[in-house]
Residue frames as qw, qx, qy, qz and C-alpha x, y, z in Angstrom:
[[0.706, 0.047, 0.703, -0.072, 109.33, 201.23, 102.57],
 [0.174, 0.367, -0.638, -0.655, 109.92, 199.93, 99.06],
 [0.818, 0.205, -0.062, -0.534, 107.68, 197.97, 96.74],
 [0.559, 0.388, -0.733, -0.013, 110.30, 195.33, 96.53],
 [0.870, -0.409, -0.233, -0.147, 109.89, 192.27, 98.74],
 [0.240, -0.772, 0.557, -0.191, 112.34, 192.12, 101.65],
 [0.618, 0.255, -0.741, 0.069, 114.72, 189.29, 101.98],
 [0.836, -0.511, -0.037, -0.197, 114.20, 186.76, 104.80],
 [0.309, -0.761, 0.570, 0.039, 117.29, 185.68, 106.57],
 [0.762, -0.040, 0.629, 0.152, 117.31, 182.37, 104.70],
 [0.163, -0.277, 0.545, 0.774, 117.47, 184.30, 101.40],
 [0.079, 0.485, 0.825, 0.281, 113.76, 183.52, 100.39],
 [0.100, -0.287, -0.073, -0.950, 111.40, 186.34, 99.83],
 [0.283, 0.136, 0.677, -0.666, 108.46, 186.91, 102.04],
 [0.593, 0.264, -0.180, -0.739, 106.17, 186.78, 98.99],
 [0.578, 0.135, -0.782, -0.193, 107.02, 183.17, 98.28],
 [0.025, -0.030, -0.837, 0.545, 106.57, 182.31, 102.08],
 [0.456, 0.253, 0.305, -0.797, 103.02, 183.99, 101.90],
 [0.665, 0.273, -0.368, -0.589, 102.01, 182.21, 98.64],
 [0.377, 0.210, -0.896, 0.107, 103.24, 178.95, 100.00],
 [0.136, 0.121, 0.736, -0.652, 101.16, 179.35, 103.06],
 [0.539, 0.294, 0.020, -0.789, 98.18, 180.24, 100.89],
 [0.583, 0.238, -0.703, -0.331, 98.67, 177.06, 98.72],
 [0.210, 0.006, -0.933, 0.292, 98.69, 174.89, 101.89],
 [0.340, 0.226, 0.555, -0.725, 95.66, 176.57, 103.21],
 [0.625, 0.276, -0.335, -0.649, 93.86, 176.06, 99.77],
 [0.500, 0.166, -0.843, -0.111, 94.92, 172.31, 99.83],
 [0.005, 0.104, 0.829, -0.550, 93.67, 171.92, 103.45],
 [0.480, 0.271, 0.229, -0.803, 90.37, 173.46, 102.54],
 [0.627, 0.277, -0.547, -0.480, 90.12, 170.98, 99.54],
 [0.331, 0.143, -0.924, 0.129, 90.88, 168.15, 101.60],
 [0.181, 0.197, 0.673, -0.689, 88.27, 169.12, 104.25],
 [0.589, 0.272, -0.066, -0.758, 85.72, 169.66, 101.51],
 [0.532, 0.226, -0.762, -0.292, 86.44, 166.23, 100.09],
 [0.139, -0.032, -0.899, 0.415, 86.05, 164.61, 103.51],
 [0.327, 0.245, 0.313, -0.857, 82.74, 166.51, 103.85],
 [0.640, 0.290, -0.337, -0.626, 81.40, 165.23, 100.59],
 [0.420, 0.112, -0.900, -0.031, 82.47, 161.72, 101.25],
 [0.083, 0.146, 0.787, -0.594, 80.65, 161.74, 104.63],
 [0.476, 0.295, 0.131, -0.818, 77.55, 163.18, 102.89],
 [0.568, 0.262, -0.665, -0.408, 77.71, 160.43, 100.23],
 [0.249, 0.033, -0.940, 0.231, 78.01, 157.68, 102.89],
 [0.269, 0.235, 0.658, -0.663, 75.02, 159.00, 104.89],
 [0.584, 0.314, -0.191, -0.723, 72.93, 159.35, 101.70],
 [0.539, 0.185, -0.798, -0.194, 73.75, 155.72, 100.71],
 [0.090, -0.025, -0.875, 0.475, 73.04, 154.52, 104.31],
 [0.463, 0.273, 0.294, -0.790, 69.54, 156.28, 104.07],
 [0.688, 0.282, -0.377, -0.553, 68.80, 154.53, 100.83],
 [0.930, -0.160, 0.293, -0.152, 69.96, 151.12, 102.42],
 [0.816, 0.466, -0.218, 0.264, 73.12, 150.74, 100.37],
 [0.569, -0.763, 0.243, 0.185, 75.85, 150.46, 103.00],
 [0.311, 0.774, -0.543, -0.096, 79.44, 150.59, 101.88],
 [0.852, 0.151, -0.497, 0.057, 81.45, 147.34, 101.54],
 [0.574, -0.734, 0.346, -0.107, 82.93, 146.01, 104.86],
 [0.867, -0.119, 0.346, 0.338, 85.23, 143.40, 103.24],
 [0.162, -0.596, 0.410, 0.671, 88.07, 144.54, 101.09],
 [0.695, 0.575, -0.149, -0.405, 87.66, 144.61, 97.20],
 [0.486, 0.537, -0.688, -0.047, 90.82, 142.71, 96.56],
 [0.939, -0.310, 0.052, -0.141, 91.07, 139.12, 97.71],
 [0.329, -0.654, 0.669, 0.123, 94.16, 137.38, 98.87],
 [0.372, 0.375, -0.749, -0.400, 95.58, 134.73, 96.44],
 [0.010, 0.004, -0.983, 0.184, 94.32, 131.83, 98.60],
 [0.385, 0.311, 0.549, -0.673, 90.71, 132.92, 98.59],
 [0.290, 0.315, 0.815, 0.390, 88.16, 131.59, 96.25],
 [0.193, -0.034, -0.162, -0.967, 85.88, 133.91, 94.29],
 [0.531, 0.283, 0.593, -0.535, 82.13, 133.81, 94.55],
 [0.528, 0.321, 0.751, 0.234, 80.35, 132.02, 91.75],
 [0.306, 0.871, 0.384, -0.023, 78.99, 135.37, 90.47],
 [0.234, -0.797, 0.242, 0.502, 82.21, 137.20, 90.37],
 [0.662, 0.700, -0.253, -0.088, 83.99, 137.84, 87.08],
 [0.820, -0.364, 0.337, 0.285, 86.95, 135.62, 86.45],
 [0.005, -0.606, 0.588, 0.536, 90.03, 135.93, 84.26],
 [0.807, 0.353, -0.219, -0.420, 89.20, 134.18, 80.91],
 [0.413, 0.425, -0.804, 0.053, 92.09, 131.76, 81.20],
 [0.195, -0.152, 0.813, -0.527, 91.04, 130.60, 84.60],
 [0.696, 0.224, 0.255, -0.632, 87.35, 130.20, 83.48],
 [0.735, 0.410, -0.455, -0.290, 88.45, 128.01, 80.55],
 [0.186, 0.340, -0.873, 0.297, 90.79, 125.85, 82.97],
 [0.400, -0.037, 0.604, -0.688, 87.80, 125.46, 85.27],
 [0.766, 0.310, -0.033, -0.563, 85.56, 124.37, 82.48],
 [0.572, 0.433, -0.694, -0.053, 88.11, 121.80, 81.17],
 [0.009, 0.192, -0.878, 0.438, 88.52, 120.32, 84.63],
 [0.585, 0.088, 0.488, -0.642, 84.78, 120.15, 85.30],
 [0.820, 0.366, -0.113, -0.425, 84.20, 118.24, 82.00],
 [0.813, -0.230, 0.503, 0.180, 87.27, 116.05, 82.27],
 [0.699, 0.706, 0.078, 0.086, 88.69, 117.44, 78.96],
 [0.301, -0.822, 0.409, 0.257, 92.17, 118.33, 80.31],
 [0.586, -0.235, 0.690, 0.354, 93.93, 115.30, 78.67],
 [0.609, 0.509, 0.560, 0.238, 92.14, 115.41, 75.40],
 [0.195, 0.981, -0.004, -0.010, 92.90, 119.18, 74.95],
 [0.436, -0.690, 0.513, 0.265, 96.48, 118.56, 75.94],
 [0.645, 0.043, 0.693, 0.320, 96.77, 115.80, 73.25],
 [0.464, 0.784, 0.383, 0.153, 95.08, 117.98, 70.63],
 [0.061, -0.971, 0.162, 0.163, 97.50, 120.61, 71.45],
 [0.492, -0.465, 0.664, 0.318, 100.51, 118.32, 70.91],
 [0.599, 0.440, 0.620, 0.249, 98.92, 117.06, 67.59],
 [0.246, 0.954, 0.174, 0.006, 98.68, 120.76, 66.59],
 [0.054, -0.898, 0.429, 0.080, 102.27, 121.48, 67.36],
 [0.964, 0.012, 0.215, 0.156, 103.70, 118.14, 65.91],
 [0.657, 0.639, -0.086, 0.391, 106.24, 119.96, 63.76],
 [0.081, -0.825, 0.362, -0.426, 107.54, 121.99, 66.61],
 [0.780, -0.473, 0.363, -0.190, 107.78, 118.84, 68.88],
 [0.926, 0.028, 0.339, 0.164, 109.31, 116.40, 66.46],
 [0.282, -0.474, 0.457, 0.698, 111.23, 118.68, 64.18],
 [0.488, 0.559, -0.192, -0.642, 110.64, 119.72, 60.51],
 [0.261, 0.343, -0.829, -0.355, 112.27, 116.75, 58.89],
 [0.052, 0.137, 0.978, -0.151, 110.23, 114.03, 60.80],
 [0.334, 0.487, 0.488, -0.643, 107.04, 116.07, 60.62],
 [0.310, 0.481, -0.470, -0.672, 107.41, 116.38, 56.92],
 [0.416, 0.169, -0.826, -0.341, 106.97, 112.66, 56.56],
 [0.291, -0.290, -0.885, 0.218, 104.70, 111.60, 59.59],
 [0.323, -0.407, -0.079, -0.851, 101.63, 112.71, 61.25],
 [0.184, 0.040, 0.847, -0.497, 99.95, 111.75, 64.64],
 [0.364, -0.224, -0.680, -0.595, 96.59, 110.04, 64.01],
 [0.679, -0.571, -0.311, -0.340, 95.14, 109.06, 67.34],
 [0.053, 0.408, -0.718, 0.562, 95.84, 108.75, 71.06],
 [0.800, -0.326, -0.228, -0.450, 94.07, 106.06, 72.93],
 [0.896, -0.442, -0.012, -0.021, 95.04, 104.31, 76.17],
 [0.469, -0.754, 0.342, 0.307, 98.52, 105.69, 76.31],
 [0.636, 0.075, 0.612, 0.464, 99.24, 104.72, 72.77],
 [0.258, 0.720, -0.105, -0.636, 99.97, 107.25, 69.95],
 [0.759, 0.325, 0.514, 0.231, 99.44, 106.08, 66.46],
 [0.059, -0.693, 0.344, 0.631, 101.82, 107.80, 63.99],
 [0.791, 0.532, 0.301, 0.030, 101.28, 107.48, 60.21],
 [0.343, -0.534, 0.474, 0.610, 104.46, 107.55, 57.99],
 [0.581, 0.647, -0.040, -0.492, 104.53, 108.14, 54.37],
 [0.664, 0.470, -0.576, -0.082, 107.03, 105.50, 53.47],
 [0.930, -0.257, -0.237, 0.116, 108.46, 102.34, 55.01],
 [0.593, 0.282, -0.316, 0.685, 111.76, 104.15, 55.53],
 [0.185, -0.511, 0.198, -0.816, 110.16, 106.80, 57.57],
 [0.828, -0.396, -0.177, -0.356, 108.07, 104.19, 59.46],
 [0.864, -0.036, -0.345, 0.365, 111.26, 102.44, 60.39],
 [0.272, 0.444, -0.285, 0.805, 112.84, 105.69, 61.38],
 [0.478, -0.516, 0.076, -0.707, 109.98, 106.44, 63.72],
 [0.932, -0.250, -0.261, -0.010, 110.14, 102.85, 65.27],
 [0.690, 0.168, -0.322, 0.627, 113.86, 103.57, 65.92],
 [0.071, 0.358, -0.225, 0.903, 113.11, 106.87, 67.48],
 [0.540, -0.542, -0.557, -0.323, 110.08, 105.54, 69.56],
 [0.588, -0.451, -0.443, 0.505, 111.66, 105.77, 73.04],
 [0.247, -0.021, -0.037, 0.968, 112.82, 109.26, 72.27],
 [0.236, -0.369, -0.469, -0.767, 109.42, 110.20, 70.95],
 [0.578, -0.526, -0.624, -0.011, 107.70, 108.74, 74.04],
 [0.509, -0.309, -0.299, 0.746, 110.03, 110.81, 76.32],
 [0.073, 0.113, 0.193, 0.972, 109.38, 113.99, 74.34],
 [0.392, -0.461, -0.516, -0.606, 105.64, 113.58, 74.31],
 [0.590, -0.564, -0.549, 0.178, 105.54, 112.95, 78.00],
 [0.326, -0.139, -0.143, 0.924, 107.54, 116.15, 78.55],
 [0.155, -0.224, -0.277, -0.921, 104.67, 117.97, 76.83],
 [0.597, -0.378, -0.526, -0.473, 101.69, 115.88, 78.36],
 [0.583, -0.576, 0.383, -0.426, 102.97, 114.85, 81.74],
 [0.006, -0.400, 0.916, 0.008, 104.79, 111.81, 82.86],
 [0.258, 0.106, 0.960, -0.004, 103.44, 108.34, 81.88],
 [0.536, 0.461, 0.137, -0.694, 100.78, 109.80, 79.54],
 [0.711, 0.529, -0.386, -0.256, 102.23, 108.26, 76.57],
 [0.771, -0.360, 0.525, -0.005, 103.36, 104.55, 77.13],
 [0.617, 0.073, 0.681, 0.387, 103.90, 103.48, 73.44],
 [0.350, 0.577, -0.291, -0.679, 104.24, 104.80, 69.91],
 [0.693, 0.216, 0.678, 0.119, 102.68, 102.57, 67.23],
 [0.015, -0.467, 0.444, 0.765, 103.65, 103.17, 63.62],
 [0.679, 0.524, 0.500, -0.119, 101.55, 102.81, 60.59],
 [0.364, -0.161, 0.545, 0.737, 103.40, 102.62, 57.19],
 [0.309, 0.219, -0.370, -0.848, 101.92, 103.79, 53.79],
 [0.771, 0.182, 0.188, -0.580, 98.70, 102.50, 52.59],
 [0.309, -0.199, 0.899, 0.240, 99.02, 98.91, 51.45],
 [0.671, 0.521, 0.378, -0.369, 97.15, 97.57, 48.53],
 [0.699, 0.276, 0.487, 0.446, 97.66, 96.66, 44.92],
 [0.147, -0.457, 0.214, 0.851, 99.36, 99.27, 42.87],
 [0.616, 0.639, 0.368, -0.277, 97.33, 100.67, 39.93],
 [0.554, 0.806, -0.166, -0.123, 98.60, 100.29, 36.52],
 [0.018, -0.736, 0.676, 0.034, 102.14, 99.49, 35.39],
 [0.634, 0.273, -0.718, -0.089, 103.85, 96.18, 35.06],
 [0.785, -0.429, 0.267, -0.359, 103.07, 93.29, 37.45],
 [0.143, 0.404, -0.904, -0.007, 105.19, 90.33, 38.33],
 [0.782, -0.122, -0.470, -0.390, 103.44, 87.04, 38.23],
 [0.777, -0.244, -0.515, 0.267, 103.26, 85.32, 41.55],
 [0.152, 0.459, -0.304, 0.821, 104.10, 88.61, 43.27],
 [0.363, -0.346, -0.773, 0.389, 103.09, 89.04, 46.98],
 [0.094, -0.875, -0.432, 0.197, 101.50, 92.53, 46.74],
 [0.123, 0.991, -0.040, -0.018, 102.92, 95.99, 46.67],
 [0.724, 0.448, -0.281, 0.442, 106.46, 96.54, 45.86],
 [0.239, -0.714, 0.361, -0.550, 106.90, 98.41, 49.23],
 [0.561, 0.079, -0.785, 0.252, 108.57, 96.13, 51.80],
 [0.334, -0.421, 0.375, -0.755, 106.66, 97.53, 54.83],
 [0.843, -0.283, -0.297, -0.348, 105.46, 95.02, 57.13]]
């Protein structure tokens, strides 16, 4: 007999077959040991009165969470807004905050939303020309705002021009009717 491993009919050596059998035997012993330790832990828990869960940890999408269960942050905020009735004011605030993105940089540079009440958005313009422009774009603006807020949230856009009042200093025309701006 030689010290070299003999060749098996399939070309593999007997040494690798023996070591493979040994690895499977070790794995089987490890799995048996794990099952034994798990059974021991379960019996210890039962003795302490802490039985393992009977329901699954993960819930199906349709199931509600218990009140004490942790919730995803976004869901907790949505639930709070719904419970307090703040959904619409928060949505309107979001639109006001993204005014430039919604109406475009040119219009946003000369206008700003001031309030939202009873379906009416009050927009302030910095000149009579821009106030007129907003009036001409009112239907488009209502449609765009309703895309953001939901159908029929905004019914009308009201435009307020630049602050009216007497101009300070400079020359005045006698018998004039107020500011030189023709807004109105």
